[in-house]
N, CA, C and O atoms as CSV, one atom per row, in Angstrom:
chain,resi,resn,atom,element,x,y,z
A,1,MET,N,N,0.996,-1.209,-0.007
A,1,MET,CA,C,0.042,-0.015,-0.026
A,1,MET,C,C,0.856,1.403,0.027
A,1,MET,O,O,1.949,1.396,0.593
A,2,SER,N,N,0.442,2.430,-0.452
A,2,SER,CA,C,1.294,3.532,-0.489
A,2,SER,C,C,1.248,4.335,0.915
A,2,SER,O,O,0.527,4.127,1.891
A,3,GLU,N,N,2.207,5.281,0.716
A,3,GLU,CA,C,2.217,5.988,2.111
A,3,GLU,C,C,1.123,6.951,2.014
A,3,GLU,O,O,0.569,7.304,0.973
A,4,VAL,N,N,0.790,7.460,3.572
A,4,VAL,CA,C,0.007,8.657,3.622
A,4,VAL,C,C,0.456,9.560,4.742
A,4,VAL,O,O,1.301,9.255,5.583
A,5,ILE,N,N,-0.060,10.468,4.682
A,5,ILE,CA,C,0.427,11.844,5.607
A,5,ILE,C,C,-0.684,12.034,6.528
A,5,ILE,O,O,-1.766,12.358,6.039
A,6,TYR,N,N,-0.588,11.893,7.688
A,6,TYR,CA,C,-1.646,12.252,8.568
A,6,TYR,C,C,-1.143,13.591,9.580
A,6,TYR,O,O,-0.191,13.655,10.358
A,7,TYR,N,N,-2.100,14.528,9.258
A,7,TYR,CA,C,-1.879,15.822,10.153
A,7,TYR,C,C,-2.697,15.818,11.483
A,7,TYR,O,O,-3.806,15.294,11.583
A,8,VAL,N,N,-2.043,16.452,12.487
A,8,VAL,CA,C,-2.542,16.302,13.818
A,8,VAL,C,C,-2.391,17.388,14.716
A,8,VAL,O,O,-1.300,17.955,14.788
A,9,ALA,N,N,-3.372,17.755,15.423
A,9,ALA,CA,C,-3.149,18.793,16.236
A,9,ALA,C,C,-3.292,18.193,17.760
A,9,ALA,O,O,-4.356,17.641,18.040
A,10,LEU,N,N,-2.432,18.267,18.585
A,10,LEU,CA,C,-2.235,17.950,19.799
A,10,LEU,C,C,-2.330,18.937,21.085
A,10,LEU,O,O,-1.476,19.811,21.238
A,11,PRO,N,N,-3.121,18.813,21.765
A,11,PRO,CA,C,-3.209,19.599,23.018
A,11,PRO,C,C,-2.675,19.259,24.224
A,11,PRO,O,O,-2.847,18.067,24.477
A,12,PHE,N,N,-2.055,19.910,25.110
A,12,PHE,CA,C,-1.130,19.581,26.300
A,12,PHE,C,C,-2.306,20.231,27.324
A,12,PHE,O,O,-2.772,21.358,27.154
A,13,VAL,N,N,-2.642,19.462,28.250
A,13,VAL,CA,C,-3.705,20.111,29.270
A,13,VAL,C,C,-2.747,19.977,30.786
A,13,VAL,O,O,-1.831,19.187,31.018
A,14,PHE,N,N,-3.257,20.914,31.571
A,14,PHE,CA,C,-2.585,21.072,33.065
A,14,PHE,C,C,-3.239,19.640,33.689
A,14,PHE,O,O,-4.370,19.174,33.551
A,15,SER,N,N,-2.199,19.191,34.346
A,15,SER,CA,C,-2.554,17.971,35.148
A,15,SER,C,C,-1.891,18.107,36.408
A,15,SER,O,O,-0.970,18.919,36.498
A,16,ASP,N,N,-2.340,17.213,37.686
A,16,ASP,CA,C,-1.687,17.303,38.910
A,16,ASP,C,C,-0.152,17.046,38.800
A,16,ASP,O,O,0.573,17.404,39.728
A,17,ASP,N,N,0.297,16.518,37.842
A,17,ASP,CA,C,1.687,16.299,37.932
A,17,ASP,C,C,2.349,17.235,36.729
A,17,ASP,O,O,3.261,16.728,36.076
A,18,GLY,N,N,1.912,18.606,36.414
A,18,GLY,CA,C,2.239,19.738,35.450
A,18,GLY,C,C,1.469,19.464,34.327
A,18,GLY,O,O,0.363,20.006,34.322
A,19,MET,N,N,1.833,18.581,33.119
A,19,MET,CA,C,1.072,18.728,31.715
A,19,MET,C,C,1.139,17.291,31.385
A,19,MET,O,O,1.947,16.415,31.695
A,20,ALA,N,N,-0.055,17.290,30.588
A,20,ALA,CA,C,-0.270,15.779,30.171
A,20,ALA,C,C,-0.807,16.127,28.409
A,20,ALA,O,O,-1.182,17.240,28.039
A,21,ALA,N,N,-0.729,14.984,27.578
A,21,ALA,CA,C,-1.134,15.098,26.459
A,21,ALA,C,C,-2.413,15.116,26.356
A,21,ALA,O,O,-2.892,14.136,26.927
A,22,GLY,N,N,-3.335,15.913,25.799
A,22,GLY,CA,C,-4.820,15.698,25.533
A,22,GLY,C,C,-5.344,14.699,24.304
A,22,GLY,O,O,-4.772,13.779,23.719
A,23,GLU,N,N,-6.405,15.156,24.192
A,23,GLU,CA,C,-6.833,14.217,22.694
A,23,GLU,C,C,-6.378,14.851,21.654
A,23,GLU,O,O,-6.453,16.064,21.461
A,24,PRO,N,N,-5.783,13.857,20.797
A,24,PRO,CA,C,-5.362,14.451,19.652
A,24,PRO,C,C,-6.400,14.490,18.513
A,24,PRO,O,O,-7.311,13.662,18.533
A,25,ALA,N,N,-6.326,15.360,17.563
A,25,ALA,CA,C,-7.510,15.607,16.385
A,25,ALA,C,C,-6.810,15.438,15.064
A,25,ALA,O,O,-5.864,16.156,14.741
A,26,GLU,N,N,-7.215,14.628,14.424
A,26,GLU,CA,C,-6.749,14.469,12.891
A,26,GLU,C,C,-7.169,15.571,12.133
A,26,GLU,O,O,-8.324,15.972,12.283
A,27,CYS,N,N,-6.408,16.128,11.338
A,27,CYS,CA,C,-6.965,17.176,10.416
A,27,CYS,C,C,-6.879,16.744,8.888
A,27,CYS,O,O,-6.399,15.663,8.548
A,28,LEU,N,N,-7.351,17.621,8.057
A,28,LEU,CA,C,-7.138,17.049,6.678
A,28,LEU,C,C,-6.028,17.820,5.720
A,28,LEU,O,O,-5.739,17.459,4.579
A,29,SER,N,N,-5.513,18.861,6.360
A,29,SER,CA,C,-4.209,19.421,5.993
A,29,SER,C,C,-3.264,20.232,6.979
A,29,SER,O,O,-3.703,20.679,8.039
A,30,ALA,N,N,-1.976,20.396,6.589
A,30,ALA,CA,C,-1.376,21.191,7.665
A,30,ALA,C,C,-1.955,22.537,8.100
A,30,ALA,O,O,-1.916,22.920,9.269
A,31,ASN,N,N,-2.505,23.248,7.075
A,31,ASN,CA,C,-2.968,24.423,7.665
A,31,ASN,C,C,-4.205,24.216,8.553
A,31,ASN,O,O,-4.430,24.964,9.504
A,32,ALA,N,N,-5.037,23.140,8.210
A,32,ALA,CA,C,-6.284,22.918,9.476
A,32,ALA,C,C,-5.528,22.443,10.726
A,32,ALA,O,O,-5.891,22.933,11.795
A,33,ALA,N,N,-4.565,21.590,10.731
A,33,ALA,CA,C,-3.644,21.237,11.809
A,33,ALA,C,C,-3.224,22.417,12.531
A,33,ALA,O,O,-3.238,22.426,13.762
A,34,VAL,N,N,-2.878,23.339,11.900
A,34,VAL,CA,C,-2.090,24.604,12.542
A,34,VAL,C,C,-3.394,25.214,12.905
A,34,VAL,O,O,-3.366,25.316,14.131
A,35,MET,N,N,-4.387,25.615,12.509
A,35,MET,CA,C,-5.626,26.500,13.013
A,35,MET,C,C,-6.332,25.505,14.094
A,35,MET,O,O,-6.896,26.040,15.048
A,36,ARG,N,N,-6.329,24.357,14.013
A,36,ARG,CA,C,-6.969,23.859,15.037
A,36,ARG,C,C,-5.936,23.618,16.470
A,36,ARG,O,O,-6.354,23.515,17.623
A,37,ALA,N,N,-4.917,23.579,16.158
A,37,ALA,CA,C,-3.750,23.639,17.547
A,37,ALA,C,C,-3.802,24.999,18.094
A,37,ALA,O,O,-3.843,25.153,19.315
A,38,GLU,N,N,-3.804,26.045,17.253
A,38,GLU,CA,C,-3.832,27.194,17.661
A,38,GLU,C,C,-5.255,27.474,18.559
A,38,GLU,O,O,-5.246,28.074,19.634
A,39,ALA,N,N,-6.205,27.047,18.055
A,39,ALA,CA,C,-7.687,26.922,18.947
A,39,ALA,C,C,-7.447,26.047,20.103
A,39,ALA,O,O,-8.062,26.276,21.144
A,40,LEU,N,N,-6.743,25.215,20.042
A,40,LEU,CA,C,-6.679,24.039,21.247
A,40,LEU,C,C,-5.970,24.866,22.339
A,40,LEU,O,O,-6.369,24.818,23.503
A,41,SER,N,N,-4.987,25.575,21.991
A,41,SER,CA,C,-4.217,26.445,22.952
A,41,SER,C,C,-4.626,27.318,23.756
A,41,SER,O,O,-4.206,27.539,24.892
A,42,ARG,N,N,-5.638,27.950,23.068
A,42,ARG,CA,C,-6.615,29.055,23.650
A,42,ARG,C,C,-7.606,28.384,24.810
A,42,ARG,O,O,-7.883,29.066,25.797
A,43,LYS,N,N,-8.089,27.149,24.684
A,43,LYS,CA,C,-9.122,26.503,25.337
A,43,LYS,C,C,-8.842,26.304,27.071
A,43,LYS,O,O,-7.932,25.611,27.525
A,44,LEU,N,N,-9.580,26.876,27.684
A,44,LEU,CA,C,-9.471,26.777,29.234
A,44,LEU,C,C,-8.883,25.625,29.485
A,44,LEU,O,O,-9.301,24.680,28.816
A,45,GLY,N,N,-7.795,25.347,30.465
A,45,GLY,CA,C,-7.383,24.169,30.948
A,45,GLY,C,C,-6.165,23.728,30.073
A,45,GLY,O,O,-5.451,22.823,30.504
A,46,HIS,N,N,-5.887,24.304,28.882
A,46,HIS,CA,C,-4.995,23.837,27.951
A,46,HIS,C,C,-3.471,24.722,28.230
A,46,HIS,O,O,-3.399,25.940,28.397
A,47,ALA,N,N,-2.669,24.049,28.228
A,47,ALA,CA,C,-1.180,24.785,28.456
A,47,ALA,C,C,-0.636,25.236,27.130
A,47,ALA,O,O,0.021,26.276,27.081
A,48,ARG,N,N,-0.863,24.530,26.063
A,48,ARG,CA,C,-0.112,24.380,24.713
A,48,ARG,C,C,-0.544,23.506,23.739
A,48,ARG,O,O,-1.275,22.580,24.091
A,49,ALA,N,N,-0.228,23.623,22.570
A,49,ALA,CA,C,-0.750,22.529,21.700
A,49,ALA,C,C,0.418,22.668,20.410
A,49,ALA,O,O,0.974,23.661,19.940
A,50,VAL,N,N,0.505,21.391,20.115
A,50,VAL,CA,C,1.283,21.239,18.583
A,50,VAL,C,C,0.588,20.952,17.605
A,50,VAL,O,O,-0.481,20.380,17.821
A,51,ALA,N,N,1.010,21.282,16.147
A,51,ALA,CA,C,0.471,20.916,15.041
A,51,ALA,C,C,1.676,19.773,14.461
A,51,ALA,O,O,2.847,20.140,14.553
A,52,PHE,N,N,1.456,18.724,14.009
A,52,PHE,CA,C,2.498,17.992,13.370
A,52,PHE,C,C,1.897,16.925,12.506
A,52,PHE,O,O,0.718,16.579,12.580
A,53,SER,N,N,2.832,16.399,11.636
A,53,SER,CA,C,2.594,15.498,10.726
A,53,SER,C,C,3.321,14.286,10.835
A,53,SER,O,O,4.421,14.185,11.379
A,54,ARG,N,N,2.615,13.277,10.253
A,54,ARG,CA,C,3.154,11.854,10.386
A,54,ARG,C,C,3.030,10.973,8.892
A,54,ARG,O,O,1.993,10.828,8.244
A,55,THR,N,N,4.188,10.517,8.598
A,55,THR,CA,C,3.835,9.969,7.088
A,55,THR,C,C,4.501,8.504,7.159
A,55,THR,O,O,5.606,8.211,7.615
A,56,GLY,N,N,3.540,7.675,6.592
A,56,GLY,CA,C,3.754,6.012,6.784
A,56,GLY,C,C,2.642,5.202,5.975
A,56,GLY,O,O,1.704,5.667,5.328
A,57,ASP,N,N,2.980,3.925,6.173
A,57,ASP,CA,C,2.256,3.119,5.755
A,57,ASP,C,C,1.359,2.321,6.658
A,57,ASP,O,O,1.762,1.607,7.576
A,58,PRO,N,N,0.044,2.515,6.298
A,58,PRO,CA,C,-0.928,2.005,7.570
A,58,PRO,C,C,-1.062,0.782,7.509
A,58,PRO,O,O,-1.233,0.174,8.566
A,59,SER,N,N,-1.025,0.082,6.283
A,59,SER,CA,C,-1.330,-1.398,6.070
A,59,SER,C,C,0.072,-2.135,6.983
A,59,SER,O,O,-0.212,-3.096,7.697
A,60,SER,N,N,1.278,-1.752,6.944
A,60,SER,CA,C,2.106,-2.025,7.571
A,60,SER,C,C,2.524,-1.762,8.907
A,60,SER,O,O,3.280,-2.486,9.554
A,61,GLY,N,N,1.987,-0.665,9.311
A,61,GLY,CA,C,2.124,-0.125,10.474
A,61,GLY,C,C,3.838,0.686,10.656
A,61,GLY,O,O,4.332,1.099,11.705
A,62,ASP,N,N,4.371,0.711,9.443
A,62,ASP,CA,C,5.845,1.305,9.354
A,62,ASP,C,C,5.635,3.055,9.442
A,62,ASP,O,O,5.334,3.543,8.353
A,63,PHE,N,N,5.744,3.958,10.490
A,63,PHE,CA,C,5.672,5.315,10.375
A,63,PHE,C,C,6.962,5.960,10.718
A,63,PHE,O,O,7.744,5.642,11.614
A,64,ARG,N,N,7.055,6.951,9.827
A,64,ARG,CA,C,8.517,7.830,10.187
A,64,ARG,C,C,8.058,8.822,11.413
A,64,ARG,O,O,6.936,9.061,11.859
A,65,ASP,N,N,9.352,9.306,11.784
A,65,ASP,CA,C,9.144,10.048,13.025
A,65,ASP,C,C,8.184,11.426,12.744
A,65,ASP,O,O,8.171,12.024,11.668
A,66,ALA,N,N,7.488,11.755,13.785
A,66,ALA,CA,C,6.562,13.084,13.579
A,66,ALA,C,C,7.699,14.249,13.250
A,66,ALA,O,O,8.872,14.378,13.600
A,67,LYS,N,N,6.664,15.167,12.276
A,67,LYS,CA,C,7.577,16.308,11.833
A,67,LYS,C,C,6.631,17.566,12.456
A,67,LYS,O,O,5.455,17.741,12.137
A,68,LEU,N,N,7.364,18.379,13.380
A,68,LEU,CA,C,6.517,19.535,13.878
A,68,LEU,C,C,6.267,20.626,12.949
A,68,LEU,O,O,7.180,21.173,12.331
A,69,ILE,N,N,5.082,20.938,12.844
A,69,ILE,CA,C,4.744,22.148,11.744
A,69,ILE,C,C,4.573,23.291,12.721
A,69,ILE,O,O,5.228,24.258,12.332
A,70,ARG,N,N,4.031,23.487,13.665
A,70,ARG,CA,C,3.982,24.808,14.606
A,70,ARG,C,C,3.381,24.439,16.148
A,70,ARG,O,O,2.601,23.515,16.379
A,71,LYS,N,N,3.892,25.318,17.078
A,71,LYS,CA,C,3.660,24.867,18.407
A,71,LYS,C,C,2.982,26.333,18.853
A,71,LYS,O,O,3.183,27.317,18.141
A,72,PHE,N,N,2.220,26.423,19.992
A,72,PHE,CA,C,1.544,27.233,20.669
A,72,PHE,C,C,1.588,27.069,21.972
A,72,PHE,O,O,1.449,25.902,22.340
A,73,ALA,N,N,1.747,27.925,22.847
A,73,ALA,CA,C,1.926,27.996,24.238
A,73,ALA,C,C,1.233,29.392,24.857
A,73,ALA,O,O,1.171,30.474,24.274
A,74,ARG,N,N,0.739,29.083,26.168
A,74,ARG,CA,C,0.461,30.335,26.878
A,74,ARG,C,C,1.510,30.946,27.298
A,74,ARG,O,O,2.476,30.285,27.680
A,75,CYS,N,N,1.528,32.315,27.311
A,75,CYS,CA,C,2.548,32.815,27.978
A,75,CYS,C,C,2.228,33.402,29.378
A,75,CYS,O,O,1.273,34.130,29.649
A,76,PRO,N,N,3.307,32.907,30.317
A,76,PRO,CA,C,2.814,32.883,31.790
A,76,PRO,C,C,2.811,34.327,32.072
A,76,PRO,O,O,2.175,34.668,33.069
A,77,ARG,N,N,3.370,35.193,31.419
A,77,ARG,CA,C,3.346,36.686,31.901
A,77,ARG,C,C,1.948,37.520,31.468
A,77,ARG,O,O,1.560,38.582,31.954
A,78,ALA,N,N,1.286,36.695,30.369
A,78,ALA,CA,C,0.081,37.124,29.809
A,78,ALA,C,C,-1.505,36.673,30.442
A,78,ALA,O,O,-1.709,35.543,30.884
A,79,ARG,N,N,-2.288,37.468,30.411
A,79,ARG,CA,C,-3.500,37.096,30.870
A,79,ARG,C,C,-4.189,36.234,29.939
A,79,ARG,O,O,-5.113,35.541,30.365
A,80,ALA,N,N,-3.868,36.189,28.764
A,80,ALA,CA,C,-4.799,35.604,27.950
A,80,ALA,C,C,-3.639,34.871,26.977
A,80,ALA,O,O,-2.574,35.412,26.680
A,81,PRO,N,N,-4.015,33.667,26.586
A,81,PRO,CA,C,-3.156,32.880,25.833
A,81,PRO,C,C,-2.813,33.551,24.390
A,81,PRO,O,O,-3.582,34.409,23.955
A,82,ARG,N,N,-1.772,33.203,23.715
A,82,ARG,CA,C,-1.468,33.928,22.494
A,82,ARG,C,C,0.037,32.849,21.775
A,82,ARG,O,O,0.829,32.128,22.381
A,83,ARG,N,N,-0.061,33.126,20.486
A,83,ARG,CA,C,1.061,32.411,19.795
A,83,ARG,C,C,2.453,32.890,20.132
A,83,ARG,O,O,2.726,34.040,19.790
A,84,CYS,N,N,3.371,32.176,20.751
A,84,CYS,CA,C,4.662,32.524,21.286
A,84,CYS,C,C,5.236,32.885,19.728
A,84,CYS,O,O,5.027,32.140,18.771
A,85,ALA,N,N,6.009,34.181,19.640
A,85,ALA,CA,C,6.479,34.337,18.419
A,85,ALA,C,C,8.135,34.572,18.781
A,85,ALA,O,O,9.077,34.504,17.993
A,86,ALA,N,N,8.160,34.830,20.042
A,86,ALA,CA,C,9.356,35.068,20.161
A,86,ALA,C,C,10.463,33.866,20.620
A,86,ALA,O,O,10.354,33.438,21.769
A,87,PRO,N,N,11.469,33.342,19.793
A,87,PRO,CA,C,12.109,32.317,19.825
A,87,PRO,C,C,12.806,31.867,21.182
A,87,PRO,O,O,12.996,30.692,21.496
A,88,ARG,N,N,13.180,33.049,21.986
A,88,ARG,CA,C,13.850,32.959,23.271
A,88,ARG,C,C,13.300,33.579,24.295
A,88,ARG,O,O,13.971,34.140,25.161
A,89,SER,N,N,12.030,33.532,24.287
A,89,SER,CA,C,11.055,34.152,25.443
A,89,SER,C,C,10.653,33.431,26.655
A,89,SER,O,O,11.100,32.291,26.783
A,90,CYS,N,N,9.923,33.879,27.520
A,90,CYS,CA,C,9.457,33.094,28.603
A,90,CYS,C,C,8.444,31.856,28.158
A,90,CYS,O,O,8.284,30.797,28.766
A,91,CYS,N,N,7.870,32.242,27.051
A,91,CYS,CA,C,6.799,31.397,26.559
A,91,CYS,C,C,7.029,30.684,25.628
A,91,CYS,O,O,6.105,30.450,24.848
A,92,ARG,N,N,8.387,30.082,25.393
A,92,ARG,CA,C,8.764,29.181,24.476
A,92,ARG,C,C,8.276,28.068,24.303
A,92,ARG,O,O,8.563,27.186,25.113
A,93,GLY,N,N,7.446,27.797,23.260
A,93,GLY,CA,C,6.495,26.427,23.288
A,93,GLY,C,C,7.604,25.266,23.013
A,93,GLY,O,O,7.262,24.084,22.962
């Protein structure tokens, strides 16, 4: 069978131990995964979210490592969540 690309938005939620991965959302495209990850990062109780892709063959179960597309995080100095733009800021995702 041929290779397929999966696009995923994955939130990270606050937990008693710090953070834990939330429920992943499969998306139709890289752009959709980015938009979904940004929305998930803004939800109450979510600390951050990432959009990534994964390429592989579902029939054999052979998949390459995930490739990060974009990451989003809440800035601890801001009251509202935002996309971290500064690569070396306090809110580096």
